[in-house]
N, C-alpha and C positions, 0 to 999 in steps of 0.2 A: 763447137764440137762437130766432128766429122760425120757422126751418125747418131740416130736416136739412142738414148741411154736408158737404163733401168735405174730407178731411184729407190733407195731404202731410206725412209724418213721417220721422224718422230722417234728417234732412238737416242740412247746414251752411248756415244761413240768413244771407244778407247783406241787411240791411234798407235801408241807405242812408237811414234815416229821421232826422227831427230836423233840427237846424241845426248839428251838430258836424262836425269834419273827419274823424271816424272812420267806418268802414263799417258799424258796427252788427252785428258778427258774433255769431251764436248758434251755438256749436260743435255742439250737439246740439239742433236746433230742429224746430219743426213750424209748419204754416200751415193754417188752416181757411178754406175758400172757400164763400161762398154761391153756389150754381150759377145761380140765377135772375138775380140782379143782376150776377154775375161780379165780385164784390168780395171783398176780404179781410175776414173777420169776426173773425179772431183770429190772432195770431202770438206765439210764445213758446217756452219750453223744451218739449222733447218730453215730458218727464214730466208736464207740466201740460196736455197737449193735451185737447181735448174727446173724450169717449167716450160709449158707450152709444147711447141712442135719438136723441141729437142728431147722430149721424154716419151719413150715407148710405153713404159709402165711404171707405176708408182705404188709402193707397198708401205703401208703404215705399220710400224712395229710396236705401236702402243707403249712407247717409253722403255722398251726392253734394252738391256745392255748388248752391244755388239762389239766384238773384239777381233783382232787378227786370228786366223786359224793357228792353232797351237803347233809348235815345232818340237819334235822329240829328237834331240841331236845325239843320242847315244843309245842304241839298242843292239841286241844280238838276236833279232827276231826270226832268223832262219835256222831251225834245228829240228830234229826229231827226238821223240822220247821225252821223259821228264825225270826229275830227281826228287820226287816227293819224299822218298826214303831219307834223303839227306836233310830235308826240312825237319823231319822227325828226329834225326840224330842231332841236329843243331839245337833243337828245342830241349833235348835231353842233356845238353851241355858240351857236345863235341865241337871243336873248333874247325874252321875252314881248312887249316893245314892238316889236322888229324884226319878229317874226312878224305882229303886228297891223298894222303899217305895210305889210306885203306882202300884205294882204288876208285874213290869218288872224284868229285870236282869236274873240271873241264873234260878230262879224258873219258869220263863215263858217258859223255854225250857223243863221242866220236863214232862208236860202233853203230848206234841207231841212225845217226845222220848219214854215215857212209852207206848204210844199207837201204835207205829210203830212195825211191825213184824221184826223178825230177818233178813229175806230176804231184807226188805226195808232198814234196818240199814246197812247191808252189802253192798248193792248197793250204798247207799249214801256215805259210807266211801270209796268204790272203786272209785267212780267218783272224790272225792276230792283228793285221792292219785294220780289218773291219771293226774289231773291238776298240782299237785306238781311235779310229775315226769317229765312232759313236760317242767318244768322250771328248771330242773336239780337235783331235790331231789331224792336220792337213798336210804336214811335211814330216817324213820319218826317215831317219838315217838307219841303215841296216848294215851290219858288219858280217863278213864271212868269219871263218875262224874255228869251225867245228868239223873240219876234215883234216887239215894239216898236211895235205899233199898238194903238189902243184895242180894236178888235174882236178882234184876234189875242190880246192878253193876256187878255181875258175868256174867249176860247175855251180857252186853256190852263188857266185856273182851273176852268172847267166840266169839263174832262177829268179833273180830280183828284177829282171828287165821288165816283165809284164805278167806278174802272177795273176791268175784269174780272179776277178772281183776286186782287185786292188788298183785298177788303172786310174781311179779318181783321186788318189793320194800321191803326192810327190815323193818318190823314193830316192834317197841319196845313198849310193852304194860305197862301202868302204872295205878295202882289203885289210884284214886283220892278221898280224903275226901274234897269235894268241900265246903259245908256249912251245917248247920243244917236246914233241911226243915221246913217250917212253921208249919206243923202238928206235929213236934217233939220239937218245941221250949219250951214246958212246961216241957220236961224231957231231957234236953241236956246231963246230965251225963249218962243217960241210952243209949242215941244214941251213945255217944263216946264209951261206953263199947261194944255196938253192933259192931262197927267198929273194935275194938280191938279183940273181942272174936268170931266174926262170919265172917265179911268180910275178914280180913287178914288171919285167919287160913284156910279159904276155897280157897283163891287165891294162897297162897304160895306153897303148896305141888305140885301142878300140873304146877307151874310156869305160871299161867294165867297172872300174872304180874311180872315184874322184879324189880319193885320199888313201893314205896308208897309215894304219894305227898299229902301234907296237905296245904290248903289255910289258912294261919295264918295272919289275918288282921282284921281291923274294919269290923263288919258285918259278919264275917266268924268265924273261930275257935280262941279261946283264946290261949295264949302261953301255959298255963297249959294243955289245951285239946290237942294241937298239940304235945306237948312233950309226952303225954300218947300214942297217935297214932303212932308217930315215934318210941317210945320205943317198942311197940308191933311188929312193922315191923322189927326192928333190931333183936328181939328175934326169929322171924319167918324166919330169914335169907334173908330178902329183903333189898335192898338199900333204902335210904330215900332221898327225894327231897322236895322242898317247894316253894309255892307262898308266898313271904314275902316282906313286905315293899312297897306294891303298893300304899297304902293310908296312913298308919301309921307304924312306926317302933315299933314293940312290943318286940323286942329282939330275934326274931326267927333266924336271921343270926348266932348269937352266939350259939344257941342251935343246929342248923344244923351242924355247924362246930364241936361242941363237939361230936356229934354222927357220925362224918365222912360222912356227907351228900355229895352226888354227886354234887348237884347244889342248889343254891338259886336264884329264878327267880323273876323278876321285879326289886326290889331294888331301886325304885324311892326314898324311904325313908330308909336310913340305917346309923347307927352311925359309927364313926371312930373305935370304939371297934368292931363293927360287921365286918367292912372291914378287920381289923387286924386278926380277928378270921378266916375269910374265907381264907385269904392268908396263914395263918399257917396250915390250914387243907387241902389246895389245892382244896377247894370247888369251883366249877365254878360259876361265876355270869352270869346268862342267861338274856340277854337284849331283851326286847320285845317292840321295838319302835312303832310298828303298834298300839298296844293298848294304849301306852303312848300318842301318838299324837292324837288319836281319842278321848281319855278321857280328853285331854287338861291338862295333868299333867306335872310338871317339870321333866326334864330328870334325870336319876340316876347320881351320882357323878363320872363320868367317869374318870376325872383327878385323883381323890383319889384312885379309883380302880386300875388304871394303875400304879400309883406311888407305891402302895402296892404290886404290882406283882400279882394281882388276874387275873386269866385267864377269859376272857370274851367270851361267846358264843352269837350268835344272832339267834333268832327263830321267827316264824310267829305268835305264839299264836293263830293259826287258831281256831276261835270260832264264834258262831252266834251273839254275843253281842258287842264285842269291837274290833275285828280284823278278819273280814271274808276275809281272804287272804291266799291262798295256795302257794304264790310265794316268795321264799327267796330273789331273787335279789332286790325286792322292799324293803324288810326289810334291806338289805345291804345299799341301798341308804339312807334310813331313819337313819340308824346307823351312816353313814358318815355325813349327812347334819344336822340332828336334834340332834344327840348325840355327835357329834364331834369325833367319832372314825376314825382312819386312814383306808385307803383302806386295808392295810395289816391286821389290827385288824379285820375288817369286814370279810375278807376271812378266817382267822383262826377261826373266830366265827361261820362260817357255815361249817367248816370242822373238823380240829383236836380238837379244844376246845369243839365243839358241841358233838363230839364222846366221849370225856372225861366226859361230863355232863351226858351221858347215860351209863357210865361204859364200853364203847367199845374201850377205848384207847389201851389196850394191844392186841386187835385183829387187830390193824392197820386201823380200819375204819376211814375215813376222811383223809387218807394220800395215797400217791403213794410210796410204799416201798416194799421191798422184803417180800413175804408171806402175804401181805395185800390183802384184797378182791379187785378184779379188777373192782371196781365200779368207773366209769369214766365219765366225760363230756367233749366232744369236742365242742369248742365255735368258732363262726365265727368272731374271732378277735385274735390278738396277745397280747393284753394289758389287764391284769386283771382289771384295773380301768374301762374299757369299760362296764363291766357287771353292776356295780351299777350306773355308769354315765348314761347309756342308759336304765334306769329301765323300761321305758314304752314300750320297744319292746324286744322280745326274741331273744337272740343271740345264743341260743342252736342249735348246729348242730346235735349232736348224744349223746344219753345217753346210757351208757353200764352198765349192772349189771352183776357181775361175769364174765366179759369179753364179754358178749353177747350184741350186739347192739339192743336197743329197739325202738329207734326213729331215 
């Protein structure tokens, strides 16, 4: 080893490494961290851990569970205002589509977000990220999408660069084509061209966004419109992802697979052909149970996705309308109870598979493996099932980012 390492020992280590469906548990394990690079230099049995002059400090975790830091691969965490009134309307029986037709939905968040200053948006984002981190999240994807103008969407992306208080969490920025705003409904084609010819070319060169997401569904973008936007993103060198099949299957899963999409998200409605296409392309299916339950939708076809070998991630879908939740363990509980995913599937869904959905698989994010970032969570339990099982209380003991304890 090139320099003295820090060792976390006497722990139950869950690596989530490799490409197998198991969690990679080491019942009595240890991890060695290089403090300067903040990466894992060694992981294995406690009895084989580095000793002597190679070790700067050793911490005994008393048998606690240690896992990769959680990866939230689908959020809309930058917005102003809230839509608690819509929650009440939905609880009284109104549907998503009815609420949107009455002036609610995504468009209700446009005005407060456009009116908020950059400082206000950064503070709001930082507070939400702090809540997510307290629940174990160390990597979070954040989408734009609540302005729907070229300057406004770029402003939202710029606010993600370094929000005050959120520097210790990895932020993955996404440019989102959310929907056609009401004032542009008369010239949809021109609006789509604007996204392709202004939004994407401005975001791509400076890497303000690493991917482009399109909401392709009833009431949002058509399949032809989505294909045009995704095509522009690919030509600009950006990855593509999509909100697909939440309400209707328009065939977007097949198009995303064709384009090498990182992820297809929601998928309450998806055909057998779409599932086969996702499997062949290794496109991740991102499960968003919080929104599914709140909108009272039927769950995605988990059994078919599993049988086809489609990797499934689990995310919060943090947004003001259908899933105002920063906490991934709650989504893991819903994935197990409402979707019928196994505990192992839920764990891989918030670690390795979520990292793949963000294009971070090759960097080792979401795993505990040699040269992977030392983003770790120590839990006050030894059993991985305890975290989704006891979803109502936090079992987080310590969150580490790049090997540094933050909580």
